[in-house]
C-alpha positions in Angstrom: -15.5 8.9 -2.9 -14.0 10.9 -6.0 -11.0 9.4 -7.4 -8.0 10.4 -8.7 -8.4 13.2 -11.3 -8.6 11.5 -15.0 -9.7 12.3 -18.3 -13.0 10.1 -18.8 -12.8 7.2 -21.3 -14.4 8.0 -24.5 -17.3 5.4 -25.4 -17.6 3.7 -28.9 -20.4 6.1 -29.7 -18.7 9.2 -28.7 -15.5 7.7 -30.9 -17.9 7.2 -34.0 -19.6 10.6 -33.1 -16.1 12.1 -33.6 -15.7 10.4 -37.2 -19.1 11.9 -38.2 -17.9 15.6 -36.8 -14.8 15.1 -39.3 -16.6 14.3 -42.0 -19.2 16.9 -42.1 -16.4 19.9 -41.0 -13.1 18.7 -42.4 -13.0 21.8 -44.2 -13.0 23.8 -40.9 -10.2 21.7 -38.7 -7.0 22.9 -38.4 -4.6 19.5 -38.3 -4.3 19.7 -33.9 -8.1 19.9 -34.0 -8.6 16.9 -36.5 -7.9 13.8 -34.2 -10.5 11.4 -32.8 -9.8 12.6 -29.0 -10.5 16.3 -29.7 -13.6 15.8 -31.7 -15.0 13.1 -29.3 -14.7 15.7 -26.7 -17.2 18.4 -28.7 -19.4 15.2 -29.6 -19.6 14.6 -25.5 -19.6 18.4 -24.5 -22.7 19.1 -26.9 -24.5 15.5 -27.0 -24.0 15.0 -30.6 -25.3 18.1 -31.6 -23.5 18.8 -35.0 -25.0 21.8 -35.8 -23.8 23.8 -32.3 -20.7 21.7 -32.4 -20.4 23.5 -36.0 -21.3 27.0 -34.4 -18.7 26.8 -31.5 -15.9 25.3 -33.5 -16.3 28.1 -35.7 -16.6 30.6 -33.3 -13.2 29.2 -31.6 -11.7 28.9 -34.8 -12.4 32.6 -35.8 -11.0 33.6 -32.7 -7.6 31.9 -33.6 -7.7 33.1 -36.9 -8.5 36.8 -35.8 -5.6 37.0 -33.2 -3.2 34.5 -34.9 -2.5 32.3 -32.6 -2.5 28.2 -33.3 -0.9 25.2 -31.1 2.7 26.1 -32.6 3.3 29.6 -31.6 0.4 29.9 -28.8 3.2 30.4 -26.0 4.9 33.2 -27.7 1.6 34.8 -28.6 0.6 34.3 -24.9 3.6 36.7 -24.0 3.5 39.3 -27.3 -0.4 39.8 -27.9 -0.9 43.1 -26.4 -4.4 42.4 -24.7 -2.9 39.0 -23.4 0.0 40.1 -21.9 -1.2 43.3 -20.2 -4.0 40.6 -18.7 -1.8 37.7 -17.9 0.7 39.7 -16.1 -1.9 41.0 -13.2 -2.5 37.3 -12.3 -0.7 34.9 -10.0 -0.3 31.9 -12.3 2.1 29.2 -13.3 3.7 28.7 -16.4 1.6 28.6 -19.6 4.6 25.9 -21.1 2.7 23.1 -18.9 5.0 20.0 -18.4 3.7 18.9 -15.1 1.0 16.1 -15.1 -0.8 14.0 -12.5 -1.2 10.5 -15.0 -2.7 12.2 -17.8 -4.0 15.1 -16.6 -1.7 18.2 -16.8 -1.8 20.4 -13.7 -2.4 24.3 -13.6 -1.8 26.7 -10.6 -3.6 30.1 -9.9 -3.5 31.7 -6.8 -6.0 34.6 -5.9 -3.8 36.2 -3.2 -3.0 39.8 -3.8 -5.3 40.1 -6.5 -7.8 42.6 -6.4 -9.9 42.2 -9.4 -11.8 45.3 -9.1 -8.6 47.5 -9.1 -7.5 45.1 -12.4 -11.1 46.1 -13.7 -10.2 49.7 -13.3 -7.0 49.3 -16.0 -8.3 46.6 -18.2 -11.8 46.2 -20.2 -13.3 43.0 -20.0 -12.8 42.1 -23.4 -9.1 41.9 -22.7 -9.9 38.9 -20.0 -12.1 37.0 -21.9 -10.0 37.2 -25.2 -7.0 36.2 -23.1 -8.9 33.4 -21.6 -8.9 32.1 -24.9 -5.4 32.0 -25.3 -4.5 30.3 -22.0 -7.0 27.4 -23.1 -5.2 27.1 -26.5 -2.0 26.8 -24.0 -3.8 24.0 -22.4 -5.0 22.6 -25.6 -1.6 22.4 -26.6 -0.4 20.7 -23.9 -3.5 17.9 -24.1 -2.4 17.6 -28.0 1.2 17.0 -27.2 0.5 14.2 -24.5 -2.1 12.3 -26.8 0.4 12.2 -29.8 3.1 11.1 -27.2 0.8 8.5 -25.2 -1.9 7.6 -27.4 -4.1 8.4 -24.2 -6.6 10.9 -23.9 -5.6 13.9 -21.8 -7.3 16.9 -19.9 -6.3 19.4 -17.3 -7.0 20.6 -14.2 -6.7 23.9 -12.4 -5.8 24.1 -8.7 -7.4 27.7 -7.6 -6.1 29.0 -3.7 -8.8 31.5 -2.8 -6.7 32.6 -0.2 -7.2 36.4 0.1 -10.3 36.5 -1.8 -13.1 38.9 -0.8 -16.1 36.9 -0.9 -18.2 40.2 -0.6 -17.1 40.9 -4.0 -19.1 38.3 -5.5 -22.2 38.5 -3.1 -24.0 40.4 -5.2 -24.9 38.8 -8.9 -24.7 42.2 -10.4 -21.4 43.1 -9.3 -18.6 43.4 -11.7 -16.5 40.7 -10.1 -19.7 38.5 -10.4 -20.2 39.4 -14.1 -16.8 38.9 -14.7 -16.8 35.4 -13.0 -19.8 34.5 -14.9 -18.5 35.0 -18.6 -15.2 33.7 -18.0 -17.3 30.3 -16.9 -19.2 30.7 -19.9 -16.5 30.5 -22.3 -15.0 27.6 -20.3 -18.8 26.1 -20.6 -19.3 26.7 -24.4 -15.4 25.6 -25.6 -13.5 24.0 -22.9 -15.4 22.1 -20.5 -14.1 18.8 -21.9 -10.5 19.9 -21.9 -10.5 21.6 -18.1 -12.1 18.8 -16.6 -11.7 19.7 -13.1 -11.5 23.1 -10.7 -10.0 22.5 -7.1 -10.7 25.4 -5.2 -8.5 25.6 -1.9 -9.0 27.6 1.0 -12.9 28.6 0.4 -13.0 32.1 2.6 -16.5 30.9 4.1 -19.2 27.9 4.6 -19.3 25.7 1.8 -23.1 25.9 1.8 -22.5 29.8 1.3 -19.9 29.4 -1.8 -22.2 26.8 -3.3 -25.3 29.6 -3.0 -22.5 32.0 -4.9 -21.4 29.6 -7.3 -24.8 28.9 -8.6 -25.4 32.5 -9.9 -22.0 32.3 -11.7 -21.4 29.0 -12.8 -24.1 27.3 -15.0 -25.7 23.6 -13.7 -23.2 22.0 -16.4 -20.3 23.4 -14.9 -21.0 22.7 -11.0 -20.1 19.1 -11.3 -16.4 19.8 -12.3 -15.9 22.3 -9.2 -14.4 20.2 -6.2 -13.8 22.4 -2.9 -11.1 21.5 -0.9 -11.3 22.2 2.7 -7.7 20.4 4.1 -5.0 20.4 1.7 -4.3 16.8 2.3 -7.5 16.2 0.6 -5.8 17.6 -2.4 -3.5 14.3 -2.5 -6.7 12.2 -2.9 -6.9 13.7 -6.6 -3.5 14.5 -7.8 0.2 12.6 -7.8 2.6 14.4 -5.5 4.7 15.5 -8.0 2.2 17.7 -9.8 1.1 19.7 -6.3 3.7 22.4 -5.4 5.4 21.8 -2.1 3.5 24.9 -0.8 0.6 22.7 -0.7 2.4 19.5 0.4 3.4 18.0 -3.0 6.8 17.9 -4.7 6.5 20.0 -7.2 8.8 23.1 -7.7 9.7 25.6 -10.5 13.2 26.1 -11.2 13.0 27.8 -14.7 12.8 31.2 -13.4 9.2 31.6 -14.1 8.1 31.7 -10.6 9.0 34.2 -7.9 9.0 31.4 -5.4 10.2 27.8 -6.8 8.1 25.9 -4.3 4.9 27.8 -5.5 5.4 27.3 -9.0 3.6 30.5 -9.7 4.9 34.3 -10.6 4.0 37.4 -8.7 1.2 39.4 -9.9 1.8 42.9 -11.3 0.0 45.4 -9.0 -2.0 48.2 -10.3 -1.1 51.8 -10.0 -3.6 54.6 -9.6 -1.7 56.1 -12.5 -3.0 53.4 -14.8 -6.4 53.5 -14.4 -8.3 53.9 -17.6 -8.9 57.4 -19.0 -10.6 57.8 -22.0 -8.9 61.2 -23.2 -5.7 59.5 -22.7 -6.9 56.6 -24.7 -8.2 58.8 -27.7 -4.8 61.1 -27.7 -2.5 58.4 -27.8 -4.1 57.6 -31.2 -3.6 61.1 -32.6 -7.1 62.9 -31.6 -7.4 66.0 -29.5 -10.5 64.9 -27.7 -12.8 62.0 -27.3 -15.0 61.8 -30.2 -18.7 62.4 -29.9 -20.7 59.7 -28.6 -23.8 58.0 -30.0 -26.4 55.8 -28.2 -29.1 53.4 -29.5 -31.3 50.9 -27.8 -31.7 47.5 -28.9 -34.4 44.9 -28.1 -33.1 41.3 -27.2 -31.4 39.5 -30.2 -31.8 42.5 -32.6 -28.4 44.0 -34.3 -26.5 47.0 -34.6 -24.1 47.4 -37.1 -22.0 50.4 -38.5 -19.8 49.8 -42.3 -16.6 51.7 -42.7 -14.6 52.1 -45.5 -11.0 51.7 -44.5 -7.8 52.3 -46.2 -4.5 49.7 -45.9 -2.7 50.6 -42.9 -5.5 52.5 -41.0 -6.7 51.8 -37.9 -10.3 51.3 -36.6 -10.9 52.4 -32.8 -13.7 52.3 -30.5 -15.2 52.8 -27.1 -18.2 51.8 -25.9 -20.4 51.0 -23.2 -23.7 48.6 -22.5 -26.2 47.7 -19.9 -26.7 44.2 -20.4 -24.7 41.4 -22.0 -23.7 42.2 -25.9 -21.7 40.5 -28.5 -19.0 42.7 -30.2 -17.2 41.7 -33.3 -15.3 43.6 -36.3 -15.4 42.1 -39.9 -13.7 42.8 -43.2 -15.9 41.9 -46.1 -14.1 40.1 -48.8 -14.4 40.5 -52.6 -16.4 37.6 -52.9 -19.0 39.2 -50.4 -18.1 36.7 -47.6 -17.1 38.3 -43.9 -13.8 37.7 -41.9 -13.0 38.4 -38.3 -11.0 41.0 -37.7 -11.5 41.3 -34.1 -13.9 38.0 -33.0 -17.0 37.9 -31.5 -17.5 37.7 -27.5 -20.1 38.0 -24.9 -19.2 41.0 -23.0 -20.9 43.9 -20.5 -19.3 47.1 -19.3 -17.9 47.0 -15.9 -15.4 49.5 -14.4 -14.4 51.2 -17.6 -15.3 51.5 -20.9 -15.1 48.7 -23.8 -12.0 50.0 -25.9 -9.8 49.0 -28.2 -8.2 49.3 -31.9 -7.3 47.2 -34.7 -4.7 47.4 -37.3 -6.3 47.0 -41.1 -3.8 45.8 -43.5 -6.4 45.4 -46.4 -8.4 48.3 -48.0 -12.2 47.6 -48.1 -15.5 47.4 -46.0 -15.1 46.8 -42.5 -18.3 46.2 -39.9 -18.3 46.7 -36.7 -21.1 44.9 -35.0 -23.5 44.5 -31.5 -26.2 42.2 -30.6 -27.9 42.5 -27.3 -27.5 39.0 -26.3 -29.7 39.6 -23.2 -32.9 38.0 -22.6 -34.7 40.7 -21.2 -37.8 41.9 -22.8 -36.8 45.8 -21.9 -34.5 47.2 -24.4 -30.9 47.4 -23.7 -28.6 50.6 -24.4 -25.5 51.1 -26.1 -23.4 54.1 -26.3 -20.3 54.5 -28.5 -18.1 55.9 -30.7 -16.2 53.9 -33.7 -13.9 55.6 -36.1 -10.5 55.3 -38.4 -7.4 56.8 -38.4 
């Protein structure tokens, strides 16, 4: 029988590993990352592979730096960063400012009822959702850090995900937009936050558990599968979490009277529904930024792991704008070349693919100089993949 959710105690070898990471990577680490518990989690996640730890930590820190969020201002950024605000308002979730714990585990709540992922993907590019998931996990990291400073004990996060209303058929096909979205979200969890969010409790699974696991296998990697728990009866949730951390709606005593939650007993706010008038139209995007028409699109074919890059000489105050579609997994990023020749992330690298709408966006350039827009074919297919894009300045 599984016991109540709790952070796994760190072994002496993991604590020693944390000190190894600190010695090697101290130049990278912001203060809230430079703790024994934080680094021990990374040692455990990557089994002491310092090279991989350095790569993933650098990517995570670059993401924070590019968008300007950190442990102190992340709650504000979750509401004011344009992509995060437009994404998070489409989901029925509990507060980002997490204060409710089951022992040493903070509990986040997410409901799928009323959430039409296919409609959301007609409004938002996938990158908005993926970047927002990083910001949400930074909120989790802040919660853990504060609890660890206060108690001297390791902390963790669990999520209660209520699947009521989920259309199971949207995930039956591994090539569907919903399956691809779920797979790439789980990849971020697995790559950067697997030792932070230690359990995902799935309530009201819409179908037989054997079928749910078959679907999960093409979305969730083997490493992450062990962190997922299907809850068939609400009372079973009480085996894993304390009553004060479970919303009244699920038989606990938790309520949210801060004004954030639409119904205090549910502890979540209602999502903003998608209107047909909000569907993405390329011509509207470009006209909003001063273009008469959509720029001419160019196409290139890239073999697996091959790079395609364009360089732009940009004046201070200009914007870089882009729109593209790809037919497999690609990484995408924008960097600025400094006077020393080193690249600085402006739009941080993530792995994405094209879903319902083209990838599109813009970034303001505060400094004059050379900017590089870069795509890499991240697929493992021996067949080339196609990139069709427009990228320009204004």
